[in-house]
Backbone bond lengths (Angstrom), bond angles and torsions (degrees), N, CA, C in turn:
res aa  C-N    CA-C-N  psi(-1)  N-CA   C-N-CA  omega(-1)  CA-C   N-CA-C  phi
1 M - - - 1.461 - - 1.518 110.65 -
2 T 1.308 118.02 134.67 1.459 121.48 178.65 1.520 109.04 -75.15
3 P 1.343 118.74 127.91 1.476 118.53 179.94 1.506 111.17 -67.18
4 A 1.332 114.91 152.02 1.471 120.01 179.37 1.518 110.32 -66.83
5 P 1.334 118.36 150.44 1.451 120.74 176.11 1.536 109.32 -64.37
6 P 1.322 117.96 154.99 1.444 119.69 179.33 1.547 110.96 -66.15
7 H 1.299 113.80 172.50 1.455 120.17 -179.55 1.538 109.04 -87.09
8 L 1.338 114.86 137.99 1.491 120.02 -179.73 1.501 109.32 -104.98
9 V 1.324 117.08 126.19 1.473 123.05 174.56 1.515 108.30 -106.10
10 W 1.317 116.45 125.55 1.466 121.45 177.56 1.526 110.26 -98.94
11 D 1.329 115.30 140.32 1.461 122.21 163.88 1.532 107.73 -80.71
12 W 1.326 116.35 159.97 1.464 121.00 -177.20 1.528 111.96 -105.15
13 N 1.328 117.41 -73.45 1.463 121.26 -175.39 1.510 110.74 -65.45
14 G 1.327 116.24 125.84 1.460 121.15 178.94 1.519 113.53 81.03
15 T 1.321 117.51 -1.97 1.462 121.59 178.67 1.527 108.46 -120.33
16 L 1.332 117.61 -86.34 1.478 117.87 175.85 1.525 111.40 -69.24
17 L 1.318 116.94 -34.90 1.459 120.79 179.29 1.532 109.44 -98.80
18 N 1.282 117.07 125.50 1.483 122.30 -179.75 1.535 109.77 -88.50
19 D 1.329 115.60 82.16 1.463 120.58 -174.58 1.515 114.00 -120.13
20 L 1.345 117.34 22.40 1.448 119.65 -178.89 1.503 113.05 -56.76
21 S 1.331 117.40 -47.85 1.478 119.88 -177.87 1.502 112.26 -60.74
22 L 1.332 116.12 -40.35 1.469 119.15 178.62 1.515 111.97 -67.85
23 V 1.307 117.18 -40.15 1.449 121.21 178.94 1.509 111.62 -62.31
24 V 1.345 115.57 -44.24 1.478 118.88 177.73 1.509 111.58 -64.07
25 S 1.324 117.20 -41.35 1.464 121.08 178.44 1.520 110.76 -61.38
26 A 1.344 116.54 -45.53 1.473 119.26 -179.35 1.512 111.01 -68.30
27 T 1.333 117.65 -34.54 1.461 120.41 176.57 1.510 111.64 -64.41
28 N 1.321 116.25 -37.64 1.478 119.82 177.27 1.519 112.13 -67.85
29 V 1.318 117.87 -28.78 1.458 120.42 173.16 1.537 110.00 -63.88
30 V 1.326 114.91 -40.67 1.457 119.96 176.73 1.529 110.40 -61.47
31 F 1.302 117.70 -50.62 1.461 121.22 -177.92 1.531 111.30 -62.25
32 A 1.338 116.65 -40.35 1.469 120.03 -179.36 1.546 110.69 -64.53
33 S 1.351 116.72 -29.38 1.471 118.71 -178.99 1.525 111.86 -64.83
34 L 1.348 116.22 -19.03 1.470 120.31 177.29 1.521 112.70 -115.24
35 G 1.331 115.04 17.71 1.471 118.09 -179.00 1.511 113.94 70.38
36 G 1.310 117.16 22.04 1.462 120.72 -178.70 1.495 114.02 -83.53
37 P 1.333 117.68 -179.39 1.456 122.36 -177.38 1.519 111.97 -77.60
38 T 1.305 114.61 165.27 1.463 121.40 171.33 1.532 107.63 -95.57
39 V 1.353 116.33 131.75 1.468 119.29 177.69 1.520 109.67 -104.75
40 T 1.311 115.33 145.27 1.458 120.75 175.03 1.523 109.22 -84.49
41 P 1.322 117.71 164.66 1.467 117.98 175.42 1.534 112.20 -56.06
42 E 1.312 116.66 -39.21 1.469 119.85 179.34 1.526 112.63 -62.37
43 E 1.344 115.27 -43.81 1.453 120.18 178.94 1.536 110.55 -64.63
44 H 1.312 115.37 -41.72 1.480 120.38 179.58 1.522 110.24 -60.58
45 R 1.311 118.41 -42.67 1.446 122.10 -177.88 1.530 112.04 -67.06
46 V 1.315 116.41 -30.82 1.467 120.92 178.53 1.536 110.87 -76.29
47 R 1.349 117.07 -37.74 1.456 120.12 -168.13 1.531 113.60 -101.72
48 F 1.321 119.17 -23.37 1.449 121.82 -174.96 1.509 112.46 -60.49
49 R 1.329 115.86 139.69 1.474 121.63 175.66 1.523 108.70 -163.37
50 R 1.304 115.50 166.92 1.448 122.54 173.11 1.533 109.00 -109.28
51 P 1.329 117.87 147.94 1.455 128.02 -5.26 1.527 111.89 -60.87
52 I 1.313 115.24 140.46 1.461 120.60 -173.94 1.538 110.20 -64.51
53 A 1.331 117.79 -28.67 1.465 119.84 177.73 1.526 111.22 -56.86
54 E 1.319 117.98 -34.27 1.469 121.55 177.59 1.516 111.37 -67.95
55 Y 1.326 116.71 -39.30 1.456 120.73 177.00 1.532 109.69 -63.46
56 Y 1.332 117.03 -48.03 1.456 120.75 178.57 1.532 111.43 -57.55
57 A 1.340 115.68 -44.84 1.461 119.53 -177.12 1.524 111.21 -62.50
58 E 1.355 116.17 -39.81 1.458 119.81 179.56 1.529 112.12 -63.43
59 V 1.325 115.56 -46.05 1.464 119.24 -177.14 1.524 111.34 -70.77
60 L 1.334 116.28 -39.72 1.470 120.59 -178.16 1.521 113.34 -79.07
61 G 1.338 117.29 -17.39 1.447 120.59 -178.15 1.509 113.93 68.33
62 Q 1.332 115.82 30.50 1.470 120.23 177.58 1.517 109.62 -152.62
63 A 1.325 116.59 157.52 1.443 120.99 -179.79 1.539 110.19 -67.09
64 V 1.321 115.01 144.32 1.477 121.50 176.41 1.534 106.91 -124.60
65 D 1.342 115.59 100.98 1.465 118.63 -179.12 1.539 108.96 -81.55
66 D 1.340 115.82 -178.67 1.468 120.78 -174.85 1.528 111.21 -62.04
67 D 1.313 117.55 -43.41 1.450 120.30 -178.70 1.518 111.79 -64.40
68 E 1.323 115.40 -43.30 1.473 120.46 179.20 1.517 110.28 -65.93
69 F 1.346 116.28 -42.03 1.458 117.37 178.99 1.513 111.86 -63.77
70 G 1.322 117.96 -37.49 1.461 120.28 177.21 1.518 111.10 -59.34
71 R 1.319 117.01 -40.15 1.474 120.83 178.24 1.560 110.13 -67.22
72 L 1.325 116.27 -44.43 1.462 119.35 -179.05 1.514 111.47 -69.27
73 D 1.314 117.97 -34.24 1.464 121.23 178.69 1.521 110.00 -63.29
74 K 1.340 117.20 -38.20 1.469 120.52 177.36 1.519 110.17 -65.35
75 I 1.314 117.84 -41.44 1.471 121.63 178.46 1.512 109.54 -61.25
76 F 1.343 116.25 -43.75 1.461 120.54 179.39 1.527 111.01 -59.95
77 H 1.321 116.68 -51.08 1.469 119.13 -173.80 1.525 111.66 -70.27
78 D 1.303 118.55 -31.95 1.462 120.09 175.61 1.525 109.40 -62.27
79 A 1.336 116.88 -43.80 1.476 120.74 178.78 1.511 110.81 -68.80
80 Y 1.331 117.49 -38.80 1.461 121.77 -179.54 1.526 110.65 -62.60
81 R 1.314 116.21 -44.05 1.491 119.10 -177.29 1.517 112.88 -60.70
82 T 1.318 116.05 -34.92 1.454 119.13 -175.21 1.528 111.75 -67.06
83 G 1.338 117.99 -22.66 1.439 120.38 -177.28 1.532 114.70 -110.09
84 L 1.343 116.66 3.41 1.454 119.35 -170.86 1.538 112.86 -63.09
85 T 1.319 117.15 -32.34 1.484 119.14 -177.25 1.521 111.51 -69.02
86 T 1.336 117.48 -10.87 1.474 119.85 179.21 1.527 111.10 -86.76
87 C 1.318 119.01 -9.04 1.467 122.19 -174.00 1.519 110.01 -86.01
88 E 1.335 113.87 146.25 1.456 121.28 175.47 1.524 109.17 -121.50
89 L 1.313 115.62 163.16 1.464 119.62 173.32 1.508 110.07 -65.76
90 A 1.319 118.35 156.61 1.471 122.03 170.65 1.505 108.51 -54.02
91 A 1.321 117.37 146.51 1.452 122.74 -170.94 1.522 113.81 -52.32
92 D 1.324 116.48 -37.96 1.469 119.90 -175.95 1.520 112.69 -111.77
93 A 1.325 117.25 22.27 1.465 119.79 -176.03 1.516 112.20 -60.69
94 R 1.309 117.30 -47.14 1.468 119.99 -177.16 1.549 111.05 -65.96
95 A 1.320 116.13 -41.18 1.466 119.12 179.34 1.538 110.07 -65.79
96 A 1.321 117.72 -36.92 1.456 120.83 -179.71 1.516 110.70 -66.14
97 M 1.312 116.87 -43.91 1.475 120.68 178.98 1.538 110.23 -62.51
98 A 1.321 115.98 -39.86 1.468 120.25 -179.84 1.517 112.35 -68.29
99 A 1.335 117.28 -21.51 1.468 120.76 -176.18 1.522 113.02 -84.61
100 W 1.321 117.82 -8.43 1.459 119.79 -179.47 1.514 109.96 -87.78
101 P 1.345 118.43 128.25 1.463 120.65 -173.43 1.525 115.10 -83.86
102 G 1.295 117.52 -11.62 1.458 120.44 -175.43 1.507 112.72 -111.72
103 S 1.331 115.09 -161.98 1.479 121.50 -179.52 1.534 109.94 -75.62
104 Q 1.325 114.72 153.84 1.464 121.44 -177.92 1.530 109.12 -138.48
105 S 1.333 115.58 151.84 1.457 120.65 171.86 1.521 108.52 -145.26
106 L 1.325 114.92 172.90 1.454 121.57 -176.59 1.499 109.62 -128.21
107 L 1.343 116.04 129.65 1.458 121.42 177.74 1.522 109.31 -131.91
108 S 1.310 115.49 120.36 1.479 121.64 -178.83 1.517 110.30 -123.53
109 M 1.323 115.98 154.50 1.452 120.76 171.74 1.526 111.21 -96.40
110 W 1.329 116.01 17.62 1.459 122.87 172.43 1.520 108.11 -91.37
111 F 1.312 119.10 157.01 1.408 123.40 -173.16 1.549 112.58 -59.48
112 H 1.324 116.09 129.92 1.453 122.36 -173.06 1.538 111.61 -57.59
113 E 1.323 116.59 -44.88 1.470 118.96 -174.01 1.528 111.52 -68.92
114 E 1.307 118.50 -17.97 1.456 121.48 174.98 1.539 111.97 -96.41
115 L 1.324 116.13 -32.28 1.455 121.20 -179.30 1.520 111.42 -64.34
116 V 1.323 117.11 -49.09 1.470 120.56 -173.03 1.526 112.62 -57.58
117 P 1.329 119.87 -52.09 1.468 118.33 178.40 1.513 113.60 -65.89
118 T 1.337 117.21 -29.33 1.459 118.90 179.52 1.522 110.64 -69.14
119 V 1.322 116.13 -43.70 1.477 119.88 176.64 1.538 110.17 -59.90
120 H 1.324 116.68 -39.79 1.458 121.70 176.82 1.527 111.52 -61.66
121 T 1.351 115.97 -41.25 1.452 121.35 179.50 1.504 112.39 -57.94
122 Y 1.325 116.52 -36.31 1.470 121.25 178.84 1.536 112.16 -82.60
123 G 1.296 116.87 0.02 1.472 120.01 176.15 1.503 113.48 75.01
124 L 1.345 118.41 29.04 1.456 120.36 -173.20 1.514 114.06 -107.72
125 T 1.316 119.39 -8.40 1.463 122.88 -171.27 1.525 111.20 -53.39
126 G 1.309 116.73 -42.60 1.458 120.42 -176.11 1.522 114.23 -65.68
127 H 1.302 118.34 -14.46 1.457 121.04 179.11 1.521 112.29 -75.90
128 F 1.320 117.09 -20.37 1.462 119.67 -165.84 1.523 112.56 -113.39
129 A 1.336 115.88 137.21 1.442 121.61 173.87 1.519 110.26 -69.45
130 R 1.323 117.58 -26.06 1.460 121.54 179.40 1.537 108.32 -159.88
131 V 1.318 115.45 145.60 1.477 121.77 174.48 1.528 106.51 -125.52
132 D 1.329 116.34 122.78 1.454 121.23 178.21 1.512 110.60 -129.64
133 G 1.314 114.38 137.27 1.448 122.11 171.49 1.510 109.51 -123.31
134 L 1.308 116.25 -172.82 1.458 123.60 -177.63 1.511 108.99 -74.48
135 R 1.322 116.44 128.45 1.475 120.61 178.94 1.528 112.31 -102.50
136 A 1.307 117.76 8.05 1.459 121.55 172.72 1.534 109.90 -88.83
137 T 1.322 115.51 170.73 1.460 119.80 -179.39 1.518 113.01 -90.82
138 V 1.320 115.96 -16.44 1.473 121.32 177.50 1.513 108.52 -128.44
139 G 1.309 117.07 134.85 1.467 121.58 -177.85 1.518 111.94 -95.51
140 G 1.352 114.10 -156.80 1.440 118.62 172.27 1.507 116.97 98.80
141 G 1.343 117.50 -7.55 1.471 118.80 -176.98 1.517 112.95 -89.02
142 R 1.335 115.13 -175.63 1.457 121.18 179.97 1.512 110.84 -81.00
143 K 1.334 115.83 164.53 1.449 122.23 -168.83 1.543 113.91 -95.54
144 A 1.306 118.77 -15.42 1.472 121.25 -168.88 1.530 112.16 -57.02
145 E 1.327 118.02 -48.54 1.463 120.40 -176.92 1.539 109.71 -65.20
146 S 1.321 117.73 -39.01 1.450 119.87 178.91 1.531 111.32 -63.85
147 L 1.336 116.38 -37.04 1.459 119.40 178.43 1.528 110.84 -67.91
148 Q 1.310 118.30 -38.98 1.463 120.93 176.07 1.516 111.89 -57.99
149 L 1.338 115.66 -45.44 1.473 120.48 -179.90 1.515 110.81 -66.78
150 H 1.325 116.44 -41.10 1.467 123.24 179.37 1.520 111.27 -57.52
151 L 1.332 115.95 -48.03 1.443 121.02 -178.66 1.522 111.91 -70.24
152 A 1.335 116.19 -34.16 1.450 119.52 177.03 1.533 110.73 -62.95
153 E 1.326 116.54 -41.66 1.465 119.53 177.96 1.544 111.47 -64.74
154 L 1.317 114.70 -33.92 1.475 118.87 179.02 1.509 112.99 -78.51
155 G 1.333 116.88 -19.75 1.458 121.08 -173.83 1.519 111.63 71.93
156 V 1.337 116.41 33.84 1.464 122.47 -177.53 1.531 109.73 -109.56
157 D 1.323 116.62 131.79 1.451 122.00 176.55 1.520 109.78 -71.90
158 G 1.333 117.17 133.29 1.450 120.87 -178.62 1.512 113.58 -58.18
159 A 1.328 117.61 -29.37 1.470 120.80 179.99 1.523 112.01 -69.69
160 A 1.332 115.74 -14.42 1.465 120.14 179.72 1.520 112.47 -102.33
161 V 1.329 115.65 26.43 1.463 120.81 -173.12 1.529 111.98 -120.34
162 V 1.315 115.95 138.03 1.457 121.84 163.81 1.523 107.46 -119.50
163 L 1.316 116.44 130.78 1.477 122.31 179.49 1.523 108.98 -108.53
164 I 1.326 116.96 133.05 1.450 121.80 172.80 1.524 108.13 -109.91
165 G 1.333 114.90 118.84 1.481 120.25 -179.62 1.522 110.20 -150.14
166 D 1.327 114.60 -178.59 1.472 119.52 -172.01 1.523 112.20 -115.93
167 S 1.326 117.58 11.23 1.481 118.91 -176.60 1.516 112.29 -136.08
168 I 1.317 115.15 159.62 1.471 120.44 174.49 1.528 110.13 -62.64
169 D 1.333 116.02 -32.70 1.452 119.93 177.96 1.535 111.30 -61.52
170 D 1.334 118.04 -36.46 1.447 120.92 175.18 1.524 111.31 -60.01
171 A 1.319 115.69 -45.42 1.475 120.17 178.86 1.515 111.18 -65.11
172 D 1.339 117.78 -40.59 1.458 121.06 178.87 1.529 110.27 -62.09
173 A 1.345 116.86 -39.31 1.460 121.10 178.80 1.521 110.66 -63.60
174 A 1.351 116.61 -43.24 1.458 120.48 -179.43 1.532 109.84 -62.91
175 L 1.320 116.82 -44.02 1.465 120.29 179.16 1.519 112.17 -63.19
176 A 1.332 115.65 -34.11 1.477 119.98 -177.06 1.534 111.79 -66.20
177 V 1.331 117.69 -25.73 1.450 119.91 178.06 1.521 112.95 -101.92
178 G 1.336 116.52 7.97 1.458 121.61 179.86 1.500 114.24 82.44
179 G 1.350 117.26 16.38 1.452 122.00 -179.74 1.507 112.54 -98.76
180 R 1.337 114.90 -167.99 1.465 123.21 179.01 1.509 109.70 -123.07
181 A 1.319 115.82 161.35 1.477 120.74 178.56 1.498 111.25 -134.88
182 V 1.328 115.53 149.24 1.452 124.48 168.61 1.511 105.03 -121.43
183 L 1.333 117.70 129.05 1.450 122.24 -175.54 1.535 111.42 -105.22
184 Y 1.291 114.62 137.14 1.478 124.59 -171.96 1.523 109.19 -106.75
185 T 1.365 116.13 128.16 1.472 120.09 -173.38 1.520 114.16 -83.05
186 G 1.343 118.49 -2.79 1.458 119.90 -175.56 1.517 115.48 -87.65
187 G 1.332 117.22 6.68 1.451 120.23 -175.32 1.486 116.82 -108.03
188 F 1.346 117.83 -131.31 1.472 123.03 -167.40 1.539 113.31 -89.32
189 T 1.323 118.54 -3.11 1.459 119.61 -171.88 1.534 110.89 -119.40
190 D 1.310 115.33 137.86 1.473 120.85 178.20 1.541 110.12 -57.68
191 P 1.340 117.19 129.52 1.455 118.90 -177.75 1.518 114.39 -54.63
192 A 1.319 118.52 -34.14 1.451 120.39 -179.22 1.547 110.14 -64.47
193 R 1.322 116.76 -37.06 1.465 120.39 177.11 1.523 110.36 -64.58
194 L 1.321 116.90 -40.66 1.455 119.84 -180.00 1.534 110.61 -65.41
195 R 1.324 116.52 -45.46 1.474 120.53 -178.28 1.529 111.17 -64.94
196 A 1.308 116.51 -32.87 1.457 120.22 179.49 1.548 112.71 -71.89
197 S 1.314 115.91 -14.36 1.468 120.91 -177.63 1.512 112.90 -72.71
198 G 1.333 117.28 -21.41 1.457 121.67 -177.58 1.506 114.96 88.41
199 H 1.321 117.69 -3.44 1.453 121.53 177.61 1.523 110.00 -85.98
200 P 1.332 119.05 155.64 1.465 119.77 174.00 1.528 110.76 -58.82
201 V 1.336 115.71 138.99 1.463 121.39 -176.28 1.504 108.48 -128.19
202 A 1.350 116.20 140.58 1.461 122.59 178.82 1.502 110.53 -132.35
203 D 1.338 115.98 146.37 1.458 121.69 179.09 1.509 113.54 -92.13
204 S 1.309 118.39 -5.39 1.447 123.18 174.51 1.516 109.28 -140.72
205 L 1.322 117.27 159.73 1.462 119.02 178.70 1.510 112.79 -70.93
206 T 1.332 116.58 -32.98 1.470 118.05 176.68 1.505 110.72 -65.92
207 D 1.353 116.43 -37.36 1.472 118.24 175.28 1.526 110.90 -67.85
208 A 1.320 116.84 -34.14 1.475 120.27 178.73 1.550 110.32 -63.83
209 V 1.319 116.35 -41.06 1.452 119.90 177.78 1.525 110.06 -65.80
210 A 1.338 117.07 -40.77 1.462 119.96 177.94 1.538 110.30 -59.45
211 L 1.315 116.59 -42.77 1.474 119.94 177.94 1.524 110.85 -65.29
212 A 1.331 116.79 -39.42 1.453 120.33 179.66 1.534 110.14 -64.01
213 R 1.334 116.26 -36.63 1.464 119.95 177.64 1.543 110.26 -68.50
214 E 1.314 117.72 -36.74 1.456 120.93 177.21 1.543 109.99 -64.61
215 I 1.314 115.37 -44.05 1.477 119.62 178.69 1.514 110.20 -59.88
216 S 1.336 116.70 -46.28 1.454 119.90 -176.42 1.530 111.30 -67.08
217 S 1.318 116.42 -35.07 1.475 119.13 177.58 1.529 111.53 -68.51
218 A 1.315 116.36 -38.40 1.463 120.60 179.79 1.518 112.34 -67.39
219 D 1.369 115.10 -32.06 1.453 119.37 -176.48 1.531 112.71 -81.46
220 R 1.330 117.68 -14.39 1.452 119.59 -176.16 1.503 112.88 -88.65
């Protein structure tokens, strides 16, 4: 009997959802609130990382403690929400999801109570065995623990997982559960940084799925 393909976990922001311009705009609202600089999309992709408080501190040139980050995170999300209706899915998101032969789920570090109805609005809910977002009141942390919880709820072994995302943090999360990652250059991270990570990298989501299928075939 041919074994089933592994489980595919999708990232949302910067991967299935093409929201880079909105994220950069909302980030600049945060920086402006403290008299900081304006970053371009290119600068954001080079410098962005998690924990986001470290990224903010680097750009602002000052420490950002938990209380301050909580305030800045609210500023960010208030600005983000105002532009969300302008965002579209990545051009080949639907085709990429359709190209995967196995089960799929969605894990985002965006707030769960906002993520779920948004995914439904795009007509994607039926594609996923599970949709999980952040259940905390403040975001900005790393993804590994959330991925562990997500897979536990699914009853999926981490070694049977490929994650497609747009950040080094996505790859770190996949490695933390014993899985694999394919990184997508169309999101929040500079492509050169992704390629330097040593993980498989794709310039489109359909190519990312093709790489994920190659990985799964090689592992079986």
